[in-house]
C-alpha positions as CSV (number, residue, x, y, z in Angstrom):
1,X,-49.5,-7.4,-48.2
2,X,-48.3,-9.6,-46.0
3,X,-47.6,-8.6,-42.6
4,X,-44.0,-8.6,-41.6
5,X,-43.1,-11.8,-39.1
6,X,-43.3,-11.3,-35.7
7,X,-40.3,-11.9,-33.8
8,X,-40.6,-13.4,-30.2
9,X,-38.2,-13.1,-27.3
10,X,-38.6,-14.9,-24.1
11,X,-42.0,-13.3,-21.8
12,X,-40.4,-10.3,-19.7
13,X,-41.9,-10.1,-16.0
14,X,-43.9,-7.2,-14.7
15,X,-40.4,-6.5,-12.9
16,X,-38.6,-6.1,-16.1
17,X,-37.5,-2.7,-16.9
18,X,-38.0,-1.4,-20.4
19,X,-36.9,1.9,-20.2
20,X,-33.2,1.6,-21.4
21,X,-30.6,1.5,-18.4
22,X,-28.5,3.7,-20.1
23,X,-28.3,5.6,-23.3
24,X,-28.0,4.6,-26.5
25,X,-24.1,4.2,-26.7
26,X,-21.9,6.7,-29.0
27,X,-18.0,7.5,-29.6
28,X,-15.4,5.7,-30.9
29,X,-14.9,2.9,-28.7
30,X,-18.8,2.0,-29.9
31,X,-17.8,0.3,-33.3
32,X,-18.3,-2.8,-35.8
33,X,-15.8,-4.8,-38.1
34,X,-16.2,-2.3,-41.2
35,X,-15.5,0.7,-38.9
36,X,-12.3,-0.4,-37.7
37,X,-11.3,-2.4,-40.7
38,X,-8.3,-0.5,-41.8
39,X,-5.5,-1.4,-40.4
40,X,-3.9,1.5,-41.0
41,X,-5.6,3.0,-38.0
42,X,-4.8,0.6,-35.2
43,X,-1.3,-0.2,-36.2
44,X,1.7,1.1,-35.1
45,X,4.7,-0.1,-37.1
46,X,7.8,0.4,-35.4
47,X,10.4,2.6,-36.8
48,X,14.2,1.2,-36.8
49,X,14.7,4.0,-34.3
50,X,12.1,3.1,-32.1
51,X,13.5,-0.8,-32.0
52,X,16.8,0.4,-31.2
53,X,15.5,2.7,-28.3
54,X,13.6,-0.3,-26.7
55,X,16.4,-2.4,-27.0
56,X,18.8,0.1,-25.2
57,X,16.3,0.4,-22.5
58,X,16.6,-3.3,-22.2
59,X,19.9,-4.0,-21.5
60,X,20.3,-3.5,-18.2
61,X,17.0,-5.9,-17.5
62,X,18.5,-9.2,-20.3
63,X,19.6,-10.9,-17.1
64,X,17.4,-10.4,-14.0
65,X,14.0,-12.3,-13.6
66,X,10.5,-11.9,-14.4
67,X,9.9,-10.8,-10.5
68,X,12.4,-8.0,-11.2
69,X,10.8,-6.8,-14.3
70,X,7.4,-6.8,-12.5
71,X,9.5,-3.5,-10.2
72,X,10.2,-2.0,-13.2
73,X,9.1,2.0,-13.1
74,X,9.4,4.2,-16.3
75,X,12.5,6.3,-15.1
76,X,14.0,2.8,-14.7
77,X,13.1,2.3,-18.4
78,X,13.7,5.5,-20.0
79,X,12.2,5.8,-23.6
80,X,12.5,9.6,-24.8
81,X,11.0,9.3,-27.8
82,X,8.9,6.1,-27.4
83,X,7.3,7.0,-24.4
84,X,5.6,10.4,-25.8
85,X,4.2,8.3,-28.2
86,X,3.0,5.7,-25.6
87,X,1.3,8.5,-23.6
88,X,-1.0,9.1,-26.7
89,X,-1.8,5.2,-26.8
90,X,-2.5,5.2,-23.4
91,X,-5.0,8.2,-24.4
92,X,-6.5,6.2,-27.3
93,X,-7.0,3.3,-25.3
94,X,-9.4,4.7,-22.8
95,X,-10.7,7.2,-25.1
96,X,-10.1,6.2,-28.6
97,X,-11.2,3.0,-30.1
98,X,-9.8,0.9,-27.3
99,X,-7.5,-1.3,-29.0
100,X,-4.3,-1.2,-31.0
101,X,-1.2,-3.1,-32.3
102,X,2.4,-2.4,-32.0
103,X,4.1,-4.3,-34.9
104,X,7.9,-5.1,-35.5
105,X,9.6,-5.6,-32.6
106,X,12.4,-8.6,-33.6
107,X,11.4,-11.1,-30.4
108,X,12.6,-13.7,-32.3
109,X,15.8,-12.4,-32.4
110,X,16.7,-11.9,-28.6
111,X,16.1,-13.7,-25.9
112,X,12.9,-14.2,-24.2
113,X,14.6,-12.2,-21.4
114,X,15.4,-9.6,-23.1
115,X,11.8,-9.1,-25.1
116,X,10.0,-9.7,-21.6
117,X,11.5,-6.7,-20.7
118,X,10.8,-4.7,-23.6
119,X,7.5,-5.8,-22.5
120,X,7.7,-4.7,-19.1
121,X,9.0,-1.9,-19.6
122,X,6.6,-0.5,-22.0
123,X,3.9,-1.6,-19.6
124,X,5.0,0.2,-17.0
125,X,4.9,3.6,-19.5
126,X,1.2,3.0,-19.9
127,X,0.5,2.1,-16.3
128,X,1.0,-0.2,-13.0
129,X,1.0,-3.9,-13.4
130,X,-1.1,-5.9,-11.2
131,X,-1.3,-9.8,-10.3
132,X,-2.7,-12.0,-12.8
133,X,-3.1,-15.1,-10.3
134,X,-3.1,-16.1,-6.7
135,X,0.6,-16.3,-7.0
136,X,0.4,-12.7,-8.0
137,X,2.6,-13.3,-11.4
138,X,2.5,-9.9,-13.0
139,X,4.1,-11.2,-16.0
140,X,2.2,-14.0,-17.4
141,X,2.2,-16.4,-19.7
142,X,-0.6,-17.5,-22.1
143,X,-0.1,-21.2,-23.3
144,X,-1.4,-25.0,-23.2
145,X,-0.1,-26.5,-20.7
146,X,-2.7,-29.7,-20.9
147,X,-4.7,-28.6,-18.1
148,X,-8.4,-29.8,-18.2
149,X,-11.2,-26.9,-19.0
150,X,-13.7,-29.3,-17.0
151,X,-11.7,-28.9,-13.8
152,X,-13.2,-25.6,-12.1
153,X,-9.7,-24.5,-10.8
154,X,-8.4,-24.3,-14.3
155,X,-8.3,-21.1,-16.2
156,X,-9.1,-21.5,-19.8
157,X,-5.7,-19.6,-20.9
158,X,-4.1,-22.6,-19.5
159,X,-5.6,-24.3,-22.2
160,X,-6.0,-24.3,-25.9
161,X,-9.6,-24.1,-26.2
162,X,-11.8,-21.4,-27.2
163,X,-12.1,-18.5,-25.1
164,X,-15.3,-17.4,-26.1
165,X,-15.6,-13.3,-25.7
166,X,-14.8,-12.0,-21.8
167,X,-12.7,-9.1,-20.3
168,X,-9.7,-9.8,-17.9
169,X,-9.9,-7.9,-14.1
170,X,-8.1,-5.2,-14.8
171,X,-8.0,-1.5,-16.9
172,X,-5.6,-2.7,-20.0
173,X,-4.4,-5.8,-21.3
174,X,-1.2,-6.8,-23.3
175,X,-0.3,-9.2,-25.5
176,X,3.1,-10.0,-27.0
177,X,3.4,-12.6,-29.5
178,X,6.6,-15.1,-28.7
179,X,5.4,-17.9,-31.0
180,X,2.6,-19.1,-32.9
181,X,0.3,-21.8,-33.3
182,X,0.5,-24.4,-36.1
183,X,-3.5,-23.6,-36.5
184,X,-5.8,-21.0,-35.0
185,X,-5.2,-19.1,-31.9
186,X,-6.5,-15.7,-33.7
187,X,-7.2,-12.7,-31.3
188,X,-10.8,-11.2,-31.4
189,X,-12.2,-8.5,-30.4
190,X,-15.7,-6.6,-29.9
191,X,-17.4,-3.8,-28.7
192,X,-19.4,-3.8,-25.8
193,X,-21.3,-0.4,-26.6
194,X,-22.2,-1.8,-30.6
195,X,-23.1,-4.9,-28.7
196,X,-25.6,-3.2,-26.2
197,X,-26.9,-0.7,-28.6
198,X,-27.8,-3.7,-31.3
199,X,-29.6,-5.3,-28.3
200,X,-31.3,-2.2,-27.4
201,X,-32.9,-2.3,-30.9
202,X,-33.4,-6.0,-30.8
203,X,-34.6,-6.5,-27.0
204,X,-34.6,-3.5,-24.5
205,X,-36.2,-6.2,-22.2
206,X,-32.9,-8.1,-22.3
207,X,-30.7,-5.5,-22.2
208,X,-31.7,-4.4,-19.0
209,X,-31.3,-8.2,-17.6
210,X,-27.0,-7.4,-18.2
211,X,-27.3,-4.8,-15.6
212,X,-28.6,-7.0,-12.8
213,X,-26.1,-8.7,-10.4
214,X,-24.6,-11.5,-11.6
215,X,-22.7,-14.8,-9.9
216,X,-19.3,-15.3,-11.8
217,X,-16.7,-17.9,-10.7
218,X,-13.3,-16.7,-9.1
219,X,-12.4,-20.4,-10.3
220,X,-10.5,-21.5,-6.8
221,X,-8.6,-18.0,-6.6
222,X,-10.4,-16.5,-3.4
223,X,-9.5,-13.6,-1.3
224,X,-9.7,-14.6,2.3
225,X,-13.4,-13.7,3.9
226,X,-14.8,-14.1,0.6
227,X,-17.1,-15.8,-1.1
228,X,-15.8,-18.4,-4.1
229,X,-18.0,-15.9,-6.9
230,X,-18.5,-12.3,-7.3
231,X,-21.7,-10.8,-8.2
232,X,-20.9,-8.2,-10.9
233,X,-23.6,-7.1,-13.7
234,X,-22.1,-7.7,-17.2
235,X,-22.9,-4.2,-17.9
236,X,-23.3,-1.2,-15.4
237,X,-23.7,2.4,-16.1
238,X,-21.8,4.8,-13.8
239,X,-20.1,7.9,-13.8
240,X,-21.4,8.1,-17.7
241,X,-19.9,5.5,-18.9
242,X,-20.7,2.2,-19.9
243,X,-18.6,-0.6,-18.6
244,X,-18.5,-4.2,-19.1
245,X,-17.6,-7.2,-16.9
246,X,-17.7,-10.9,-18.2
247,X,-16.7,-14.2,-18.5
248,X,-19.5,-16.8,-19.5
249,X,-18.0,-19.8,-18.6
250,X,-17.3,-18.4,-15.4
251,X,-20.8,-17.7,-14.7
252,X,-22.1,-21.0,-15.7
253,X,-19.6,-22.9,-13.7
254,X,-20.5,-20.3,-11.0
255,X,-23.9,-22.7,-10.6
256,X,-21.6,-25.5,-9.6
257,X,-22.2,-23.3,-6.1
258,X,-25.7,-24.7,-3.9
259,X,-26.0,-21.0,-2.8
260,X,-26.5,-20.0,-6.2
261,X,-30.2,-19.8,-7.6
262,X,-30.2,-21.0,-11.1
263,X,-30.2,-18.6,-14.1
264,X,-33.6,-17.3,-15.0
265,X,-34.9,-17.7,-18.7
266,X,-34.5,-14.1,-18.9
267,X,-31.2,-14.2,-18.0
268,X,-30.1,-17.1,-19.8
269,X,-31.8,-15.4,-23.1
270,X,-30.3,-11.9,-22.2
271,X,-26.5,-13.8,-22.2
272,X,-27.2,-15.9,-25.3
273,X,-28.3,-12.6,-27.4
274,X,-25.0,-10.8,-26.1
275,X,-23.0,-13.6,-27.5
276,X,-24.8,-14.3,-30.4
277,X,-23.8,-10.3,-31.1
278,X,-20.5,-10.4,-30.5
279,X,-19.5,-13.6,-32.4
280,X,-21.3,-12.1,-35.5
281,X,-18.4,-11.6,-38.2
282,X,-20.2,-7.8,-38.8
283,X,-19.3,-6.9,-34.7
284,X,-16.3,-8.6,-34.5
285,X,-12.9,-8.1,-35.9
286,X,-10.5,-10.9,-35.7
287,X,-6.5,-10.6,-36.6
288,X,-3.7,-13.4,-36.1
289,X,-1.1,-12.0,-34.2
290,X,2.4,-12.1,-35.9
291,X,5.5,-13.1,-33.7
292,X,6.5,-9.7,-31.9
293,X,3.2,-8.0,-32.2
294,X,2.1,-6.3,-28.8
295,X,-1.4,-5.9,-28.4
296,X,-3.2,-3.9,-25.9
297,X,-6.6,-3.6,-24.9
298,X,-9.3,-1.5,-22.8
299,X,-11.3,-3.9,-20.9
300,X,-13.9,-1.3,-20.0
301,X,-15.0,-1.1,-23.2
302,X,-14.1,-4.1,-25.3
303,X,-14.1,-8.0,-25.1
304,X,-11.4,-10.0,-26.6
305,X,-11.1,-13.5,-27.6
306,X,-9.3,-16.2,-28.7
307,X,-10.1,-18.9,-31.0
308,X,-8.6,-22.9,-30.2
309,X,-5.3,-23.6,-31.6
310,X,-3.4,-26.6,-32.4
311,X,0.4,-26.2,-31.0
312,X,3.3,-26.8,-33.4
313,X,5.2,-30.2,-31.9
314,X,9.1,-28.5,-31.2
315,X,7.7,-24.6,-30.2
316,X,4.0,-24.0,-28.4
317,X,2.3,-21.0,-29.3
318,X,3.3,-18.6,-26.6
319,X,2.2,-15.0,-25.5
320,X,3.2,-13.0,-22.5
321,X,0.6,-11.2,-20.7
322,X,0.2,-8.4,-18.6
323,X,-2.5,-6.7,-16.9
324,X,-2.2,-2.8,-16.2
325,X,-4.3,-0.3,-14.3
326,X,-4.1,3.5,-16.0
327,X,-3.9,6.6,-14.8
328,X,-6.9,8.7,-16.4
329,X,-9.0,6.3,-16.8
330,X,-12.6,6.0,-15.7
331,X,-14.0,5.6,-12.3
332,X,-15.8,2.4,-11.7
333,X,-19.2,1.5,-9.6
334,X,-18.4,0.4,-6.2
335,X,-19.7,-3.0,-7.2
336,X,-16.1,-3.7,-9.2
337,X,-14.3,-3.3,-5.0
338,X,-15.6,-8.1,-5.2
339,X,-13.3,-8.3,-7.6
340,X,-10.7,-5.2,-7.8
341,X,-10.0,-5.2,-4.3
342,X,-9.5,-0.9,-4.7
343,X,-11.0,0.9,-7.4
344,X,-8.8,3.7,-6.8
345,X,-7.8,4.9,-10.5
346,X,-4.5,4.0,-11.0
347,X,-3.9,1.4,-8.0
348,X,-6.9,-1.5,-8.9
349,X,-7.5,-4.7,-10.4
350,X,-6.0,-7.9,-10.8
351,X,-6.2,-11.2,-9.2
352,X,-6.5,-10.2,-5.2
353,X,-5.9,-14.3,-3.4
354,X,-3.7,-15.8,-1.0
355,X,-1.3,-18.4,-2.9
356,X,-2.5,-21.0,-0.4
357,X,-5.8,-20.6,-1.1
């Protein structure tokens, strides 16, 4: 009988720890596409009375600016019935499968200001709003503004390019779809725990490399006194939780800094394998958001992505985005302070930088 083929991975250095840094992951946040194929398990279709409650709460804020919306509190945006359900949603994000989609809000029938008020109001019931850029914007606009992806000061969400699997610098990210693309723009999600388990099976030495610090480009949004990059591992095992922080394009663009050594063959192989698994249809879930859809994702357990897209001529693809720091979330390792500033649960995350930087 012929011998089974041998899969050759890059040779591990003597210093590589072949003992798993973190145990095999289990729990509802560890899933493959087949495990979340039933949309009814993660879809919240809004009932008419729930829509009415959201619209009623938003009426006082229909004509206020985004800065005022960012200062909303749960008390100032009362949701007697929806608010209780949002508490359950937060628990499922932090301790369950890590994502959920709210569908049925009539965003196309109300003004953009009222849709933004509803979105911010929902967000404030899930956590505190965090800055998404050096200007301190708490309500972000995700759309193609014609920026060049090769410009190191440009963030990828400002383009129509494929984003690749990544995390945002916050506990929970929320997206509200105001306008779809003519083509593409699908959202993808993948479980970091499931990817890690697969790497343990295929190449435990490469899995171990993901726990080493790695430089990630801040893309010009640099807090005073800090380097233009931070050095946080892709994976961290802390307080009995596996936490992911990843943006491959920004790891690659950090190589432009002279004081950063080149990525080793082992690290490159580990990142390539991580990406290959995340991009496998076996491991990721793909969906196309409709106008009025609100998608919420836990950044510490899941990665998200967006396919490239083509805008409609007169109504470009447009999403609103929230970054939220959620009470009741996990503790983060001290190294996250490089990016998050404070790592206090419920008061952490976002882009910390001087708007003039």
